[in-house]
N, C-alpha and C positions, 0 to 999 in steps of 0.2 A: 443404447439402441437409438437409431436416428428417428426423428419425428417426421411424419409424412402427412400432407394434406392435399386434397385435390378439389377442383370445382369445374363446373361446366359440362359440356356434352361433346361427344364425338361419335362418328359412325357415318355410313354412306348416305343417310337421309338428313343429316344435320347440315344446316347452312347458316351463314352469318354468325357463327358461334365458334367456340373452341373449348378444349379441355386442357387445364393446366394442373400438373402435379408438382408439388414442391417437397423435396426431401432435405430437411435441415441437417446440417452437419456442424462439427466443431472446428473443422479445418478444411483446407483444400481449395478455398476460394469459391468462385461462382462458375458453375458449368450449366450452359443452356443448350438443351437438345430440342431442335425444332423439326417438325414434320408439317409442312404447310402446302395447301393446294396453290398458293400464290408465292411459293418460294422464290421463283425467278424474278418476280417484280418487287416483292416486299420483304424477302427473308431477312436481309440485313437490318431493315427498320424494325421488324418484329423483335429480333434479338436485342437491338438497342433499347427498345421499349421495355423488355423484360429486365434488362440490366438497370435501367433507370428506375423501374419500379422497385426492384430489390434494394437499391440504395435508399430510396425514399422510405421504404418500410423497415429499414435497419437490418436487412438480411445480407450477411457478408459471405457465409459459407453454406452453399446449397446446390443441389442439382435441380434444375427447373426443366421439366419436360412439357412441351407444348404440342398438342395436336390441333392444328388450326384449319378450320373449314370456312375461311373467308370472314373471320370476325374483324370488326372495325376496332380502332384503338381503344375506344371507351369500354368495349366488351372485353378485350384482352386485359386491360388494366384491372377491371372489376374481377375477372376470374383469377388473376394473379393474387390480388389482395385477399380474396376469399380463401384461396388455397393456403396462403401464408398464415392467415388467422386460424384455419382449421388444423394446421400443423402445430398449433399451440404457441405460436409467436404473436404476442400482442404488440403491434407496432406503436411507436410513440406518436406517429403522424399518419394520416391517410395518404394514399397515392392518388393525387388529383392532377389531371391534365388541365391545361388552361381552359377557362370558360369561353365559349364562343359568343360572339356579339349577338347572334340571333337568339340566345338563351336569356337575355337580360331584360326583355320587355315586361312591363307590368300589365295587369288586367284592370277591369273596372267592374263595379258592382252590378251595373245595369246592362252589361254586354249580352248579346244573344247567346243562349244556351239551349238551342233546339236539339242539338245532337252531342252526345259525348261517347267516344269510342273507347271501350275497355281493351287494354292490352295486358296480358299476363306479365307480371313483373320479372319473371325469370326467363323470358323468351326474347332476346335481343333481335331475333330475325324479323319480328313484327314492327320494330321501332322505326326503322329508317324511312320507310315509305308511307307510314301512317298519315303524316301530314298532307301528303299529296291528294288524299281523298277529301280534304277540306272539312273535317268535322269541326264544330264550334269548340269542342274540348277533347283532349286526349287524356285518358285515365291510365296511368301506370299503376297497376294493381299490386299491392302487397298482401292482400287478404285472401279471399276465397280461391283465387286462381293459382295460388302458390302453395305447394306442399309444405307441411311443417318443417321438413328437413332442409328445405331450400329457402327459408325466410332470410337467412343471413346473406345468401348469394343474391337474392332479389334486391335487398337493400343496397348493395354495392352497385348493381346494375342500374337501378333506378336513379340513385344519386348521380352516377356518371352520365346517364342519359340526359338528365336535367341540365347538365353542363355542356353537353356536346351535340345532341341531336336537334336538327332543324325541323320543327313541327309546323312551319310555314303559317304562323299566325294563330294556330289553335291554342286555346287556353291550356296551360300545363297543369294538369291535375294529378293528384296521387290519392288513392284510397289506402288508408292506413289500416292496421289491424285493430282488434278490440282491446280495451283495457290498457294495462301497463305496457304490453308489447306495442300497442299503437302509440303511446306516449314516447316510447324509446325510438319508434320509427321516425318521429319528428326530428330527432337529433341528426338523422341522416339526410333529410330532405329540406328542412327550412333554410339552412345556410346556402342552398343552391338554387334559389330563384323559382321555387314552385309558386304557382299563382293561387291554387285552390286545393284544399284538403277535404276529401270526403271522409266522413266519420260513420262507420257502419253500425247497424243495430242499436241505434240510440233509443233509449227508453226514459231518459231523465235529463233535465237541463244541466245537472251537475257534470255529466259527461262532456258537454260542450265547454263548460267553464274550465274543466281540467285541461282540455286540449288547447283552449285559447291562452290559458295561463302559461303553459309550457312553451307555446309559440312566442308569447311576449318575452319570456325569459331568454329564449334563444336569440331572438332579434335584438334584445338589449345587449346581450353578450357580444354579438358580432357587429352591432351598429347598423342593423338593417331597418329602414323606415318604410319600405314598401309593404302595403297591406297583403296579408295572406287570408284569402276568403275561405269560408267554411260552408260545406254542404252536408248537413246531417241526413242520414238515410233511415227512414222509418221502416222497420221490418218485423214488427210484432204488434199484438193487440194493445199492449201497454204503451208502446211508442206512439201508436195512432191516437190513443186516448189523450196523450200529452203533447200532441203536435204543435199547438199554438205556443205552449210554454217553451218547447224546444226551439221553435222558430225565433222566439224573443230572447233566447239565452245570452246572446252576445251580438254586438254591433256588426261583427264581421260575418255573421250568418246571412248569406245573400240568396240562398236557395234551399228548398226542402224537397227531398226526393223520397220515393217509396220503392221498396224492394218486395216483390210479391211472392217470390219463391219461399222465402223464410216466413213471410206473413201467413200465407195459406197453410204452411206446415204448422205454424203456431196455433192457428184456430182449428186445425184438423179438417181442412177442406182441400179439394183438388182444384188446382189452378186451371181455368179454362180461358179460351179466347174471348168468350162473352163477358167475363169479368164480374158477373153478378155477385160472386162470393167475396170479392174485394172492393165492391163499390163503396161501402161505408168507410173503409180505411183510406181509399183514394180521396173521398170527399173530405175526410178529416185533414188530410195533407193539403189539399187545395185551399180549404177555408182557413186552416192554420197559417199557411204561407201568405195568403192574400190579406188576412187580418194583420199580419206582421209587416206587410209591405215588401215581401220578398217573392222570389220566383218559385212556383210549384213545378216540379219536374217528374215526369212519369217514369215507370220502371222500364226494363229492357223487354224486347219481344224476342222470344227464344227460338222461334222457327226461322232460320236464316234463309230458307228456300221459298217461303210463301210471301211474296211481295204484296199480293192483293190483301191478304189477311193483315199484314203489317200496316198497309195504308188505311184499312178500315179501323185498326186499333188506334192509329194516330189521329184520325178524324174524330173518333169518339173521345180520345183524350183531350183534343183541342176543344171540342164542344163542352167538355166539363170545366175547362179553365186551365189545363196544363199548358206550359209553354215549351216543353222539351221532352225528349225521350232518350233512353239509353240504347246504345248499339253494341252488339257483340260481333258484328262483321262489317267490313267497309261497304259492302253492297247495300246495306240498309241506309246509309247516310243520305244519299240523294233522295230516296223516297221520303225520309223524315223531313228533309228541307222543303220538298215540294208540298207535302201535305200540311205542314205548319204555316206555309206562306199564304197570305191573303190571295184569294182569286180575283179575277178582273171585276166581277160584280161587287164584291166586298169593297175593293178599293174605290170603285166609282161612287158607290153609295156613301162611303166614308168621306170622300172629298166633297160631295154635295152637302152632306150634313154639316161639316165644319165650315164651309164657305157660307152656307145659309145662316148658321148660328152667328158667325162673325158679323154679317150684315145686320142681323137683329140686335146684336150687342152694341154695335155702333149707333143704332137708333134708340138705344135704351130699352129694348124689348127683352123680355125674359124667355120667350119661347118662340119657335118658328115651326110652321107646319111644312111637312114634306109629303106631298100627295095627301093622303087622308090621315097621316099620323103626326102627332105632336112630337117635336124634337126638343128635349130639354137637356140640362147639364149632364146627367148620367149617360144619355145616348151620345152626346158629344164626346164625353170621356172615352167611351168605347171606340168611337170613330177615330179619335186621335191616336189611340193605341194601335189600331189597324194601320193607320198611316205611318206611325213611327216604325212599326215592324217592316212595312213595305219599303221604307227608305233604307233601313239597315240592311235588307237583303238585296237591295238594288233594283226593286221593281218600280220604285218611284224616285224621281230626282228630289233633292232637298228643296228646290224652288218649284215644287209641284203646283203651287197657287198660280204661278205665271204661265204654266203650260196647260192647266186644266181649263175647261170651258169657263167663260166669264161668269161671275156670281149671278145667280138668278136665271140664267138662260135656259137651264134644263131642270129647274126645281119642280115644276108642275104643282106649285103651291103658293102660298102667300104668307107674308109676315102677319103675326097677330100681336095684340097688345096684352094678351093674357099672361100673367105670371105663373110660376109653378116650380115644383122641384123635379 
């Protein structure tokens, strides 16, 4: 009896995807049957891709049926490989198309992470244009957005997307599954230039250690020296209790996030826009992250139609100390960026503080007054952070000292010789 496997989607509402069915046989060679909406333009290329994939996967005798709804090569290749595996054929090698140059960039620990856009791992239709919305990070999700029966298919798609899709400078992130399945996910993504791995439902530092050790083993095997950063997600009372220990679990943990849907379910509360039920957990994440010297990142806002409520939520998160927020729809990204950016008055005051302090420092003074308030090192640190963010988002030039009013001209205060902390 022939072995049959299939993967993907088809139907009148499907776009940028395909359905591939593979019937393995013992003889007869390779037969490719194609029904494509772009047959006239790309039919021959799709057939050639299917033949190339079968050769790479070690399939010599099979009927391959393709229902194509405008899928790009990375999606066609992923659906073929999944179908072959589901037919019971375990290939000796993966079917990998060449990695695009734009997929090779590294990230940095201190880059902006104001926005991160979640994309379901098994939906290639969302991938291609996601970077055009300019989120700071794009999360290819292998966890909650993927049905258990489609985890294998999502792995193939995410792996291929990491090698092919241009995200236009967004940090390439993947949220893995929990436990042993998540460790196995790493085998599919670490060799393919992922920048950051999100670890869901973390409750103990050992979970971070296990992920980091598997990543190190994979990188050692393939000879990769580029860092893969880690973002644990706190989603339970126990996780919130151990937030600092989790943040300190490994040197590549560069941000700590909170997930409030699971957290509120864990404590038996209803999630509200006011957020009083989750204030303690969010405070734990903020303080745990800040104490560890990493970025605290807020949860997603689930109502994609209410931009005013989203803005209010971001401003509250910013006032607490969060530096970013999750997005589940592209329309949320611009609001997130605008709300997290320093406003004109914040930037002006920050520049005055820094310039005044620099004058005082040059004169050997410990403190400067600005108006009726004393400005000391902690205030300057906060002002420098404001300026750093403003420069990163393009609101201030790097040479802002040369373009701002000359030191002292608008300080409305005077230097003092008083020291202090």
